[in-house]
C-alpha positions in Angstrom: -7.9 24.1 -33.5 -7.8 21.8 -30.3 -7.2 18.6 -29.9 -11.5 18.7 -30.3 -10.7 18.5 -33.9 -9.9 14.2 -33.1 -13.7 13.8 -32.3 -15.3 11.3 -34.5 -18.8 9.1 -33.7 -20.2 6.1 -35.7 -22.6 6.1 -38.8 -24.7 4.3 -41.1 -23.8 6.4 -44.0 -22.2 9.9 -44.9 -24.6 12.1 -45.8 -22.4 15.1 -45.7 -18.3 14.7 -45.4 -16.1 16.3 -42.9 -15.8 19.6 -45.0 -14.3 23.3 -44.8 -17.5 24.7 -42.9 -16.9 27.8 -45.2 -18.1 26.1 -48.0 -21.3 25.0 -46.0 -24.5 27.4 -45.2 -25.9 25.4 -42.6 -29.1 26.7 -42.0 -30.0 25.8 -45.8 -28.1 22.4 -45.0 -30.9 22.0 -42.2 -34.0 22.9 -43.7 -32.9 20.8 -47.1 -33.1 18.2 -44.1 -36.6 19.0 -43.5 -37.7 19.3 -47.2 -35.9 16.1 -49.1 -37.0 13.1 -48.1 -33.9 11.5 -48.5 -32.6 13.7 -45.8 -35.7 12.8 -43.7 -33.5 10.7 -41.5 -32.0 10.0 -37.7 -28.3 11.7 -37.7 -26.6 14.4 -35.9 -24.8 17.1 -37.8 -21.1 17.4 -36.2 -19.6 20.5 -36.2 -16.0 21.8 -35.5 -15.5 25.1 -34.2 -12.1 26.3 -33.0 -12.5 26.1 -29.3 -15.7 23.9 -29.4 -17.3 21.0 -30.7 -21.4 21.0 -31.5 -23.3 18.2 -32.0 -26.9 18.8 -33.6 -29.4 15.9 -33.5 -32.2 15.3 -35.6 -34.8 13.0 -35.8 -36.1 12.5 -39.4 -34.8 15.2 -41.5 -35.8 17.5 -37.9 -33.3 19.3 -35.3 -34.6 17.9 -32.1 -31.5 18.8 -29.8 -28.2 19.9 -29.6 -25.3 19.4 -27.1 -21.3 21.1 -26.8 -18.3 20.4 -26.1 -15.8 23.0 -25.1 -12.8 20.5 -23.8 -13.6 20.6 -20.2 -17.5 19.3 -20.2 -19.9 18.4 -22.1 -23.4 19.7 -22.2 -27.5 19.8 -23.8 -27.7 23.3 -24.8 -30.0 25.7 -26.7 -31.0 24.9 -30.4 -31.3 28.5 -30.8 -28.1 28.8 -28.7 -26.5 25.9 -30.7 -27.2 28.0 -34.4 -25.6 31.4 -33.4 -22.1 29.8 -32.1 -21.5 29.2 -35.6 -20.4 32.6 -37.7 -22.5 33.5 -40.7 -18.9 33.4 -42.9 -16.8 31.3 -40.6 -13.3 31.5 -41.6 -12.9 28.2 -39.4 -14.3 24.7 -39.0 -15.6 21.8 -40.6 -18.8 20.4 -40.5 -20.1 16.8 -41.5 -23.8 15.4 -41.6 -24.2 11.7 -41.0 -27.2 8.9 -41.0 -27.1 7.3 -37.2 -29.5 5.0 -35.4 -31.7 7.0 -33.2 -30.0 4.3 -30.3 -27.0 5.8 -31.2 -28.6 9.2 -30.4 -29.7 8.5 -27.3 -26.0 7.1 -26.4 -24.2 10.3 -27.7 -26.7 12.3 -25.9 -26.7 11.2 -22.4 -22.9 11.0 -22.9 -22.7 14.4 -23.3 -25.6 15.4 -20.3 -24.5 12.8 -17.7 -22.2 12.0 -15.5 -21.1 8.7 -16.2 -21.2 5.8 -13.3 -17.8 5.2 -11.6 -16.1 1.5 -11.7 -14.5 0.1 -9.0 -11.5 1.5 -7.6 -9.7 -1.8 -8.2 -10.7 -2.3 -11.4 -9.0 -1.5 -14.4 -11.8 -0.4 -17.0 -9.0 0.0 -19.9 -8.2 -3.6 -19.7 -10.8 -5.5 -21.5 -9.9 -9.0 -20.0 -10.8 -7.6 -16.5 -13.5 -4.7 -18.3 -16.1 -7.9 -19.8 -15.9 -10.3 -16.9 -16.9 -7.4 -14.8 -19.6 -6.3 -16.8 -20.8 -10.0 -17.3 -20.5 -10.8 -13.3 -23.5 -7.7 -12.5 -25.3 -8.4 -15.3 -24.5 -4.7 -16.2 -27.3 -3.3 -18.3 -26.2 0.4 -20.1 -23.5 1.6 -22.6 -20.3 1.6 -22.4 -18.4 4.1 -23.9 -14.5 3.5 -25.2 -12.7 6.9 -26.5 -9.3 5.9 -28.2 -7.4 9.1 -30.5 -10.7 11.1 -30.6 -12.7 8.0 -32.0 -15.9 7.0 -29.8 -17.5 3.8 -29.8 -20.8 2.6 -27.7 -21.7 -0.7 -26.2 -25.4 -1.3 -25.5 -25.1 -4.1 -22.6 -28.1 -5.8 -21.3 -27.4 -8.6 -18.8 -24.2 -8.0 -18.6 -23.3 -8.8 -22.1 -23.2 -7.0 -25.4 -26.5 -6.3 -27.5 -25.6 -3.8 -29.9 -22.1 -2.1 -30.9 -21.6 1.5 -32.5 -18.1 1.5 -33.7 -16.1 4.5 -35.4 -13.5 3.5 -38.1 -12.3 0.4 -39.1 -15.3 -2.1 -40.9 -13.8 -4.8 -41.4 -14.2 -8.1 -38.8 -17.2 -9.0 -36.6 -18.1 -6.7 -33.5 -15.9 -8.9 -31.4 -13.4 -8.5 -33.2 -12.9 -4.4 -33.9 -13.7 -3.9 -30.4 -10.9 -6.5 -29.4 -9.1 -3.7 -32.0 -10.6 -1.1 -30.0 -8.2 -2.5 -26.7 -5.4 -3.4 -28.8 -5.1 -0.6 -30.4 -2.0 1.9 -29.9 -2.9 5.4 -28.0 -1.4 7.7 -30.1 -2.6 10.6 -28.2 -3.9 10.8 -24.6 -4.9 7.8 -23.0 -8.7 5.0 -24.0 -10.9 6.4 -22.0 -14.3 3.7 -21.0 -16.6 4.9 -19.5 -20.5 3.8 -18.8 -24.0 5.2 -18.0 -27.3 3.4 -17.3 -29.5 2.5 -20.1 -30.3 6.0 -21.8 -33.8 7.3 -22.5 -34.9 8.1 -25.2 -33.4 11.0 -27.0 -35.2 14.3 -26.0 -36.7 16.7 -28.8 -36.0 20.3 -27.2 -39.6 22.8 -28.1 -39.4 24.1 -31.4 -38.0 27.7 -31.0 -41.2 28.7 -32.5 -42.7 27.7 -29.5 -40.1 29.1 -27.4 -41.0 32.9 -29.0 -44.9 32.3 -29.2 -45.2 31.8 -25.1 -42.9 34.4 -24.4 -45.3 36.5 -26.6 -48.3 35.0 -25.1 -46.6 35.7 -21.4 -45.8 39.5 -22.2 -48.9 40.1 -23.8 -51.1 39.3 -21.0 -49.0 41.2 -18.6 -49.2 43.8 -21.2 -52.9 43.5 -21.3 -53.7 43.3 -17.3 -51.6 46.5 -17.4 -53.8 48.2 -19.8 -56.9 47.8 -17.8 -55.3 49.6 -14.8 -53.4 46.5 -13.0 -50.3 48.9 -13.1 -48.3 45.9 -10.8 -48.7 43.1 -13.2 -45.1 43.3 -13.8 -44.3 42.3 -10.4 -46.9 40.4 -9.9 -45.4 38.3 -13.0 -42.1 38.2 -12.0 -42.8 37.1 -8.2 -45.2 34.1 -10.0 -42.4 33.5 -12.0 -40.3 33.0 -8.8 -42.6 31.5 -7.2 -42.9 29.0 -9.2 -39.2 28.8 -11.0 -38.3 25.5 -8.2 -41.6 22.9 -9.6 -40.6 24.9 -13.5 -37.2 25.4 -13.8 -38.3 26.2 -18.0 -39.5 29.5 -17.1 -36.2 30.2 -16.2 -36.3 31.0 -20.2 -38.8 33.8 -19.2 -38.7 37.2 -17.4 -40.9 40.5 -16.5 -38.1 42.5 -14.6 -35.7 43.5 -17.1 -33.4 40.8 -17.6 -32.8 39.3 -21.0 -34.7 35.9 -21.9 -32.7 33.1 -22.2 -33.1 30.2 -23.9 -34.0 26.7 -22.9 -33.8 23.2 -23.2 -36.7 21.7 -22.3 -39.2 19.5 -24.3 -42.5 21.2 -25.5 -44.4 19.0 -22.3 -42.4 20.5 -19.9 -42.5 24.2 -20.9 -45.8 23.8 -21.7 -46.9 22.6 -18.1 -44.8 25.8 -16.9 -46.3 28.4 -18.8 -49.5 27.2 -18.1 -48.9 27.3 -14.4 -47.2 31.1 -14.9 -50.4 32.1 -17.0 -52.7 30.7 -14.4 -51.1 32.3 -11.1 -50.8 35.7 -13.3 -54.4 35.2 -13.8 -55.5 34.5 -10.4 -53.9 36.9 -8.4 -54.1 40.0 -10.9 -57.2 39.8 -13.2 -60.9 41.0 -11.8 -62.6 37.5 -12.7 -65.7 39.6 -11.9 -65.4 42.0 -14.9 -63.6 39.6 -17.0 -63.4 36.2 -17.6 -60.0 34.0 -17.6 -61.5 32.0 -20.3 -61.9 35.6 -22.4 -58.6 36.9 -22.0 -56.5 33.5 -22.6 -59.1 33.0 -26.1 -58.7 36.9 -27.1 -54.3 36.6 -26.4 -54.3 32.9 -28.1 -56.5 33.7 -31.2 -53.9 34.0 -33.7 -51.5 31.3 -33.0 -54.3 29.1 -31.6 -53.6 26.7 -33.8 -49.8 26.4 -32.2 -51.2 26.1 -28.5 -53.8 23.3 -29.1 -51.4 21.0 -30.8 -49.0 21.7 -27.7 -52.0 20.9 -24.9 -51.8 24.2 -23.9 -55.3 24.8 -23.3 -56.0 21.2 -21.4 -53.6 22.5 -18.9 -55.6 25.6 -17.7 -58.0 25.5 -14.9 -60.8 27.5 -17.5 -62.4 25.9 -20.9 -61.8 28.1 -23.7 -64.5 27.4 -26.2 -63.9 28.8 -29.8 
């Protein structure tokens, strides 16, 4: 285990205490979190692997996002990739499942995907007597993350004052007393880390893997259908369209028509749907013979089996043609 083994985050309730990963079936745990009414909570699953630390974010028991800390950087990763990093029969590693406030989850996620705002050069942010007067004087709105010996804490500020606190460890005393102890603590490993961010947005929800697969199947089926109708250049046209739209729709990096393996994406459903609808529209405009086959008929035939999923995602609403069932 690396220094990441000491990582601890705040929680409201322990649903699964830190346990050897070999004793837990991760996918069953996540499935139970969706099925069991008592487990349909806001919270996180933390997984300590030999060289990495994974956080899985849940809302009402549903896995909605994931981040990774590899000891050098922290970043969001696709849910599918996060799950694939956990061996089916792990020999090493630990796991816990904790209930936590949704605002805390947003703070945790933001601290993993965005660079912290810089402090003034002359400010000693690790010193409470310098830090809090500065935040008050600047009427700071945002989040301050304080890490002491691997224990992560979040202070949510409004107009320079602490509005909410999510603290790890000792629960005794008032919030002020507990924060004071953070700065008075004898740091045994490394040093006290104090960083800040703007007010975090709501926790993003990644597009479900099932929706990503459905859109990949749709794009592939569209190209195959065009080839079957005599448009042999359809794959090249589709790849050119993808490259053309990539700047505006980065989520299209998850697709491929030139033999490159598909990649997973961290895009949310709305972003992914906008991207694929733009791609499908571009391919049809460039490839289909509209005098022979109507675009709306092509879309209806290709999406019939999953029409309810696409409809729920808002796919049809983003197309320039009206699909009638």
